[in-house]
N, C-alpha and C positions, 0 to 999 in steps of 0.2 A: 600711768597703774590702769593696769587690770581692773575692768570693774570687777566690783563684791559678786554679783549676784553671777555671773559666766565663771568667774573662780569656783564659787559653788553649784555650778552647772557640771563643771568638769569633774572635780570631787565625786560626785553621785554617778557620772558616770563611770570614771576609772574604781567606783568601789564595786559597782556593778558588776565590772569587765573580771575584776577580780575573786568574785565570789562565783561566777561564771568558768575563769581558769582554776579556783581550784577543787569548784564539782566536776569537772573535767578530769582533775589530776587524779579525783578518787576512782571513778567508774574506771579512768584507764589502772589502776596497781588495781581491781577487782578483777580484770578482766586479765590481766597479766597473771597472776594469780595460777586459774584454769589452763590458760594455755600457756606457761611455762612446763605447769607440771605435766602434761599432750605433750610438751614437745620432749623433755628430758626422758618418759619413757619410749618415745617411736625412734627417738637418736642409735639407742643398741640396735633396733631392728635395722635401721640403715648403717648400718658400721656394719654391723653382718653382713650382708647384703655386700654390701661394695669390699667385703674382705676374700667372700665365698667368687665373687667374678672377677675379685684381680688378680686369683691365683688361677684361676679359670686362664683368664689373658696371660698371668707370664710364664703356664705350662705350654700352650699354644706358641707365642714366643720364644720361648727356648725350643723345641720341635718335641718333648719327652709327652707330646700326645699326637702320635700320626693317622693323615687321612679325614684331617678337619683342617673346613673351607668357611669357616662362618664368619660374614662379611661386617660383624661387627667387634670380630676381635682383631684385623686388620688396621694396621694403618695405612692411609691412602695418603699419601705426600704429594698429591695436586687435586686439591680437592674445586670441584667447578661450583657445586651449589649448598649450602648450607640453613641451618633454621638454628634460629635462638630465638631461645622464648626468656622471656623476663614478667619477675613476679611484683608490681609495685602492691599499695595502698588505694582502699577503695575511694579513702575519705585522707583529707589534707591534716594543716597541725598537728606533724610530726615531727618539725625541725626540719632538718636534710635528710631524713629516711628514705624519699623517694627518689631525691634530685642525684642521689647515691650512684643509684641501684640504674638512673635515668644516664647515668654519664659513665660508668663503667658498659651500657651496651651503645653508645656510641661513638667510645673511643674500640671499641670491638667493628663493629659498619666500619667505621673510616681502617682501620687493619683489612680488613677484607677487602673493603673498596680498591684498597692499594693495591691488592693481588688481581683483581680485576674478575672478583669474584661472588658472586647473586648470592645475596639473604633474601631466605624470608626470614623476617621477623613476626614474632605469634607472642600477645601480651595478655597478661592477664592482672587487672584492676584499669582501675579508671582512671588514675592518676597519670599514670604512662600513658596507656593509650590517649587521651587528652590530648597528651603532651605533643608524642611521635604525630601525632594527624593534625595539628597546631602546625604545627612546625614542617608538614607534605610530605610526611614519610612514609609509603607506606606502609601497610599489614596484615600482611597474608591472614590472619586469623586473629578473633581476640575473643575473651570471655571476662563480663565484670560480674561482680557479688561474687566471685566465685576467693578471691584472698581474700575477703574479708568472714566471708564461712566456709570452711576445707569444709569440701567434699568428695571423700572418695572416690565416686562411682562420679560423678564430670570430669575430676581431674586425671584418672585412665582414659575418658574419651577424651580427654582435649589432648596429651601427647599422645596417642594410638596410632593419629592419622602418621607424626613424625615418624616414627617406628617403625612402619610397615612401608612409606616411603623411603626410610632410609636402607630396608632392608630389599626393595625392588633399585633401586642405584638413583632416585629421581635424588636425593639430598646424597653428600658424601662429610655432614658428621652434625653432630647434635649440640646447643651448648643452651644451658641454664644458668640465667644472674637470675640474681636476687641478693637479698639484705636477712640476715641469718640474724637470730638469739646467740647469745654470746654470755652476758650475765644482767644482772638489772640496770645495768648505767650503759655496757657498751652494746654495740649493733655488730659485725662482721658479714663484711662485702663477700661474697661466692658469684662468681663465674667458675665455673665446673663444666667441663667438656664431656659428656655423659657416653657416645656414640661418634666414633671407634671407643669401644671401651679403650683406656689407657693404663698403656703395660712401661714403657719406656721406666717407670722407676721401681721395676721389680728385679732382681737378681736372680741371675739358674738357680745359685748354689740354695736359695731357700725351697725351690721346689722338690730335691730331699729331705728335708724337714716338713714339709705338707701332708696331711693325710687326707687331702685330699684324694677320688680317684676320679677318672671321665678314662671313657672311651671314647674312635672313634665312633663308634653305634648311636653312640647317646646324643648324637648332633643334632636329628631332626627333632627328636621324643623330647629333649630336654632342654638343650642351650637355647633355642627359639623362647620357648616359654618362663625359660630363667631369663633370658634378657629383656623381657615382655615384664615379668616383677618387677624384672631391677627400677628401668627407667619410670614406670611407673609408679612405684613409691619411692624414685628420689623424687621424680616433681612434685607427688601426697607433699611427701616430706617437707621440699622446701614451703610449700605452704604453710604448712604447722608452723616450723619455724621461722618465715617471716609475720607471722599474728601474731607470735611471742615478740618478735622484733618490733613491731610496728605498733604494740601496747607499752611497751620499754620506753620507746622514743617519743612517742604522745607524753605520759608519766611524765617524762624528765622534762618537755619544749611545755607542758600547762604546770610544771611548779616554775621554771624560768621567768614565766609568762605572769605568776602570782606575784613573786619576790619582783617584779617589775614592776607590777601595778602599787604591789604597798609601797614602794620609795615612790612611787610616782604620787604614790596620794597625800608622803609627807609631804614631798616640797611641795607640791601643792597646796598644803594649809598652812607652812608657812610662811609663800606667799600669800594666800590668802591673812595674815595673821597680819602683815606687812603692810599690805593693802588697804586693811581696818586702823591702823594704827595710826597711819595716814591722811586718810581721810576724818578722821578723832581730830588728829591736829590741827587739819585743814578747818574744822568745823569753830574747834580752839580759837584762831589765832582771827576766823572770823569776828565772832561773839569777843572779844577782847578789842580789835580794832572799832566794829561798833561803839564797844561803852565808851572806849578812849574820848569817840568822834564830837559824840554826848556831852564830855563835859566840856 
């Protein structure tokens, strides 16, 4: 039977852990409310931006605009080099939030490796960066303390080199991988091909319904600027969406940890009571045995 003092020590330790996880859950809940509101406000702008870019790509695909030869809207069948940008958290204790993103990146890396395509891996967030460095995977570029505190200027600067490299022909595709916020209890993994703009789902008969007008001479002065803004905002939105998802995942993880600690304390108290009863019974037997031996 376990020593009573050892069990009491375990109960105290688990109870302290329970207090810590409960406090972390409350902190994550408060942070989630702010992050969720920002994500919801940003989602509408991101959706509209994606819609405009998709319509432009669709018009070019369906040959409704002549004279435009912008690399960002042309599908490259045989890519030689691609950029994969991933977003993970800077901190742990959020369940499987980070590992889902890491698994998606590993899968994408394996697919390109099988096709003998060179991949430049660019990471945001300490957890993902540390994982790939530990496993000997070379990172082309990385930045920490951005996923936990999304900053538009730093985000734009980070992704701009990929945009310029794509336009210059140094890379043939740009992917963005992150775990986004769906609701309070669900995160949604995103593996998005940002460049070139995908028009495969665009039906040509939709062009006639579109109110968007674009001319060939608009390419240099408007399309390049629009593509930059589209990719940069996609990057910034992924950070906003990811931080909301991170707080959601941590809130759930800490709630589960609090409940597990509560169950463990209950189990240890039962064990303590049994040990105490056994100790009392042993003492009684010793007393009775002593009395009987004196008769």
